[in-house]
C-alpha positions in Angstrom: 2.3 -22.3 30.8 2.6 -23.8 34.3 4.2 -26.9 32.9 6.7 -24.8 31.0 7.7 -22.8 34.1 8.1 -26.1 36.1 10.3 -27.6 33.4 12.4 -24.5 33.2 12.6 -24.2 37.0 13.7 -27.8 37.3 16.3 -27.5 34.5 17.8 -24.5 36.3 17.6 -26.2 39.6 19.5 -29.1 38.2 22.2 -26.8 36.9 22.3 -24.9 40.2 22.6 -28.1 42.1 25.2 -29.6 39.9 28.1 -28.2 41.8 26.8 -29.6 45.1 27.1 -33.3 44.3 29.9 -33.7 46.8 27.7 -32.2 49.6 25.5 -34.5 51.6 22.5 -32.2 51.8 20.8 -33.9 54.7 23.8 -33.9 56.9 24.6 -30.3 56.0 21.0 -29.2 56.9 21.4 -30.2 60.5 22.0 -27.4 62.9 23.8 -28.9 65.9 25.0 -25.6 67.5 23.3 -25.5 70.8 22.1 -22.1 71.8 22.6 -20.7 68.3 19.7 -18.9 66.7 17.2 -21.0 64.7 17.6 -19.4 61.2 14.6 -19.2 58.9 15.0 -18.0 55.3 12.4 -15.5 53.7 12.2 -14.9 50.0 9.7 -12.2 49.2 9.1 -9.4 46.7 10.1 -6.3 48.7 10.6 -4.3 45.4 9.1 -4.6 42.0 5.5 -5.2 40.8 4.5 -7.5 43.7 6.1 -5.6 46.5 2.8 -4.4 48.0 2.1 -8.0 48.9 5.6 -8.9 49.9 6.1 -6.0 52.2 2.9 -6.7 54.1 3.7 -10.4 54.3 7.0 -9.7 55.9 5.4 -7.4 58.4 3.2 -10.3 59.6 6.1 -12.8 59.6 8.1 -10.4 61.8 5.3 -10.0 64.3 4.8 -13.7 64.8 8.6 -14.4 65.3 8.9 -11.4 67.6 6.0 -13.0 69.6 7.8 -16.5 69.6 11.0 -14.9 70.7 9.3 -12.9 73.5 7.9 -16.1 74.8 11.4 -17.7 75.1 12.0 -18.8 71.5 11.9 -22.4 70.2 13.5 -25.0 72.4 15.2 -22.2 74.3 16.7 -20.7 71.1 15.8 -17.4 69.4 14.4 -17.4 65.9 16.3 -15.3 63.4 15.2 -14.3 59.9 17.5 -14.2 56.8 15.5 -12.0 54.4 16.0 -11.9 50.6 14.3 -9.5 48.2 13.6 -11.2 44.9 12.6 -8.0 43.1 9.5 -9.8 41.8 11.8 -11.8 39.5 11.6 -15.6 38.8 15.4 -15.8 38.4 16.1 -13.8 41.5 13.6 -16.0 43.5 15.5 -19.1 42.4 18.9 -17.6 43.2 17.8 -16.4 46.6 16.1 -19.8 47.4 19.3 -21.6 46.3 21.6 -19.4 48.4 19.4 -19.9 51.5 19.1 -23.6 50.9 22.8 -24.0 50.6 23.4 -22.5 54.0 23.4 -25.4 56.6 22.1 -23.1 59.3 18.9 -22.1 57.4 16.4 -24.8 58.3 13.3 -23.7 56.3 12.2 -21.1 53.9 9.0 -18.9 53.8 8.4 -17.3 50.4 6.8 -17.0 47.0 5.0 -13.7 46.5 2.5 -15.1 43.9 2.2 -18.3 42.1 4.8 -17.8 39.3 7.5 -16.9 41.9 6.5 -19.7 44.3 6.7 -22.3 41.5 10.3 -21.3 40.8 11.4 -21.1 44.4 9.6 -24.3 45.4 11.4 -26.3 42.6 14.8 -25.2 44.0 13.8 -26.1 47.6 12.4 -29.5 46.6 15.7 -30.3 44.8 17.7 -29.2 47.8 15.4 -30.9 50.3 14.4 -27.9 52.5 10.9 -27.1 53.7 9.4 -24.3 51.6 6.1 -22.9 52.8 4.3 -20.3 50.8 2.0 -17.7 52.5 0.7 -16.2 49.3 0.8 -18.6 46.3 -2.6 -20.1 45.4 -1.8 -21.9 42.2 -2.6 -25.6 42.7 0.5 -26.9 41.0 2.8 -25.3 43.7 2.4 -28.0 46.3 2.4 -30.8 43.6 6.2 -30.1 43.2 7.0 -32.3 46.2 6.7 -33.2 49.8 9.0 -30.3 51.0 6.4 -27.8 49.7 3.4 -26.5 51.6 1.1 -23.5 51.8 -0.9 -21.5 54.3 -3.3 -19.8 51.9 -6.0 -21.8 50.2 -5.5 -22.9 46.6 -7.0 -21.6 43.4 -8.9 -24.8 43.0 -10.7 -24.0 46.1 -10.9 -20.2 46.0 -12.5 -20.0 42.5 -15.3 -22.5 43.3 -16.0 -20.8 46.6 -16.8 -17.5 44.9 -18.7 -19.3 42.1 -20.9 -21.0 44.7 -21.5 -17.8 46.7 -22.3 -15.6 43.7 -24.7 -18.1 42.1 -26.5 -19.4 45.2 -26.5 -16.3 47.5 -26.0 -13.3 45.3 -28.3 -14.9 42.6 -25.9 -13.9 39.8 -27.0 -16.5 37.1 -24.7 -15.4 34.3 -21.1 -14.2 34.2 -18.3 -13.0 32.0 -14.7 -13.9 32.8 -11.7 -11.6 32.1 -8.4 -13.2 32.7 -4.7 -13.4 31.6 -3.9 -16.9 30.3 -0.2 -16.2 30.6 -0.4 -15.8 34.4 -0.7 -19.0 36.4 -2.7 -17.3 39.1 -5.2 -15.7 36.8 -5.6 -18.8 34.6 -6.0 -21.2 37.5 -8.8 -19.1 39.2 -10.6 -18.5 35.9 -10.5 -22.3 35.1 -11.8 -23.4 38.5 -14.4 -20.7 38.8 -15.8 -21.5 35.4 -16.0 -25.2 35.9 -17.8 -25.0 39.2 -20.0 -22.1 38.1 -21.3 -24.1 35.1 -21.7 -27.3 37.2 -24.1 -25.6 39.6 -26.1 -24.0 36.8 -24.4 -20.7 36.0 -24.0 -19.5 32.4 -20.7 -18.1 31.2 -21.6 -15.6 28.4 -18.1 -14.4 27.5 -14.4 -15.0 28.1 -11.8 -12.2 27.4 -8.2 -13.0 27.3 -6.3 -10.0 28.6 -2.7 -9.2 29.5 -1.8 -5.9 31.2 0.4 -4.9 28.3 -2.4 -5.5 25.7 -5.5 -4.0 27.3 -8.2 -2.8 25.0 -10.7 -1.0 27.3 -13.2 -0.1 24.5 -13.3 -3.7 23.3 -13.9 -5.0 26.8 -16.8 -2.6 27.5 -18.3 -3.3 24.1 -18.2 -7.1 24.7 -19.8 -6.7 28.1 -22.5 -4.5 26.8 -23.3 -6.9 24.0 -23.6 -10.0 26.3 -25.1 -8.3 29.4 -23.9 -10.8 32.0 -25.0 -10.4 35.6 -21.4 -10.3 36.8 -17.8 -10.0 35.6 -15.2 -12.3 37.3 -11.7 -10.9 36.9 -9.1 -13.0 38.8 -5.9 -11.0 38.8 -4.2 -8.2 40.6 -5.2 -4.8 42.0 -4.0 -2.6 39.2 -6.0 -4.2 36.4 -9.0 -4.8 38.8 -9.1 -1.1 39.7 -9.1 -0.1 36.0 -11.9 -2.5 35.2 -14.0 -1.1 38.2 -13.6 2.4 36.9 -14.5 1.4 33.4 -17.6 -0.5 34.4 -18.7 2.3 36.7 -18.3 4.9 34.1 -20.1 2.8 31.6 -23.3 2.9 33.6 -23.8 -0.8 33.4 -25.4 -2.5 36.4 -23.0 -5.4 36.5 -21.5 -7.0 39.6 -17.7 -7.3 39.8 -16.2 -10.4 41.3 -12.5 -10.7 42.2 -9.8 -12.6 44.0 -7.4 -12.0 46.8 -5.0 -10.3 44.4 -7.4 -7.3 44.4 -6.9 -6.6 48.1 -4.5 -3.7 48.1 -4.5 -0.2 49.3 -3.9 0.9 45.7 -7.1 -0.7 44.6 -9.1 1.1 47.3 -7.4 4.5 46.6 -8.4 4.4 43.0 -11.9 3.1 43.5 -13.0 4.8 46.7 -14.3 7.9 45.0 -16.7 6.0 42.8 -17.8 2.9 44.7 -20.7 3.0 47.1 -22.6 0.4 49.2 -25.1 -0.1 46.3 -22.3 -1.3 44.0 -21.8 -5.1 44.0 -18.0 -5.6 44.2 -17.0 -8.9 46.0 -13.7 -10.6 46.5 -12.5 -13.8 48.0 -9.7 -13.6 50.5 -8.1 -15.1 53.6 -8.8 -12.6 56.4 -10.8 -9.7 57.6 -9.9 -7.3 60.4 -13.6 -7.0 61.1 -13.7 -10.6 62.4 -14.6 -10.4 66.1 -12.7 -13.4 67.1 -10.4 -12.4 70.1 -7.3 -13.8 68.4 -8.0 -11.7 65.3 -8.8 -8.5 67.3 -5.6 -8.9 69.3 -3.6 -9.3 66.1 -5.3 -6.2 64.6 -4.6 -4.1 67.6 -1.0 -5.2 67.8 -0.5 -4.5 64.0 -2.1 -1.1 64.2 0.1 -0.3 67.1 3.2 -1.3 65.2 2.4 0.0 61.7 -0.4 2.5 62.1 -2.8 0.8 59.7 -5.1 -2.2 59.5 -3.5 -5.5 58.5 -4.1 -6.9 55.1 -4.6 -10.5 54.1 -0.9 -10.8 53.0 0.1 -9.6 56.5 -2.2 -12.1 58.2 -1.0 -15.0 56.0 2.6 -14.1 56.8 1.7 -14.1 60.5 0.1 -17.5 60.2 2.9 -19.0 58.1 5.4 -18.0 60.7 3.1 -19.3 63.5 2.6 -22.6 61.8 6.3 -22.9 61.2 7.1 -22.1 64.8 4.6 -24.7 65.9 6.2 -27.3 63.6 9.6 -26.5 65.0 8.3 -26.9 68.6 6.9 -30.4 67.7 10.0 -31.6 65.8 12.1 -33.8 68.0 15.2 -32.9 66.0 15.8 -29.6 64.3 16.7 -31.2 61.0 15.3 -30.3 57.5 13.4 -33.5 56.7 11.9 -33.8 60.2 10.8 -30.1 60.0 9.1 -30.7 56.7 7.2 -33.8 58.1 6.2 -31.8 61.1 4.8 -29.0 59.0 2.8 -31.5 56.9 1.3 -33.0 60.1 -0.1 -29.7 61.4 -3.8 -29.9 62.4 -6.3 -27.5 63.9 -3.9 -24.7 64.2 -5.7 -21.6 65.4 -4.6 -18.8 63.2 -5.9 -15.3 62.4 -6.9 -16.5 59.0 -8.9 -19.4 60.4 -8.5 -22.8 61.9 -5.7 -24.4 59.7 -5.1 -28.1 58.9 -2.5 -29.2 56.4 -4.1 -31.8 54.2 -2.5 -34.8 52.3 -1.6 -32.5 49.4 0.1 -30.0 51.8 -2.6 -27.3 51.3 -4.3 -25.5 54.1 -8.0 -26.4 54.6 -10.0 -23.5 56.0 -12.8 -21.1 55.3 -12.8 -18.5 52.5 -13.6 -14.9 53.5 -15.9 -12.8 51.3 -15.4 -9.1 51.4 -17.4 -6.3 49.7 -15.5 -3.1 48.5 -16.9 0.3 49.0 -16.2 3.5 50.9 -12.5 3.0 50.7 -12.6 -0.3 52.5 -13.0 -4.0 52.1 -16.0 -4.8 54.4 -16.6 -8.2 55.8 -19.6 -10.0 54.3 -19.3 -13.7 55.4 -17.2 -16.8 55.2 -17.9 -19.8 52.9 -16.6 -23.3 52.4 -17.1 -25.8 49.6 -18.1 -29.0 51.2 
């Protein structure tokens, strides 16, 4: 499925770029207007099925860039966002990324509200040679597209094993069932990496259920879990399906732990499950950030976010904040504000102190940092610990 999306994305990218053969992209990417704003493109899902993540991410991006501008901007110039809503659509993601990339004044793009959209946007950005940093897409293949592509969140190949390690070694959950959507790159990547590591360290996978949101058979799922009796169910996916599973398992009376991923972290999940989950239920997720972290930088961010938006920041908001912060740092370090140099500057970032942890971009342009474990109950995601696969 990932290979198919990449091939389609690259084919479309080729067609989109065909009319640009007479344009020298590198020369066009240079912004030589002294004193003009530094323009950064943003392609996020501000409507459609992924909008809850995209809207929060944009809030964090805006906060970080407002802070940079309040401190005098970058190289004496203000930073200006050019925002595009992709409506949670692959085609619109590609069109928006193309439009931004063809504008000589746009020097980099932040975007990709999920792996499928990031794969599409990143293919265009790589073809047009503009830095594309994703705050939210965890699929391993995203950064494999090319040297102009990086990420601030950790990858599925790290997030899945981190939870497998924690659940087996610390929660003592020795057997698991996995429910995932093989047609979704995010869900499939996490399921694959979790299963591989869980079995390597001694865990037993008793059942695997392929599920798409449009073809959900609740009765079949509950019967299968009752028959196999795993210690835990791992369901890498998004908040709507996760909330439905939590309600089903709770009402079934089974004492089974529920394990999830950062896609569960949404107000909608909490709204649906808060009436039924207590601190005795074992519902754990991996994510990138907790507002309960007492680090002064985190607590300052939490206070500022609450002051602006009247609510606690989510992981997408924190990732957006750090993505914009890393990009600003890369712009400060870049001797020349030119697309290739900016991309190289991003890829060399090391020990950046962000609200989602201490961030280093590795040789595959992935962020190396701790994974946060949260427990869901009482209408909140409560901080448990951090973990790292070493």
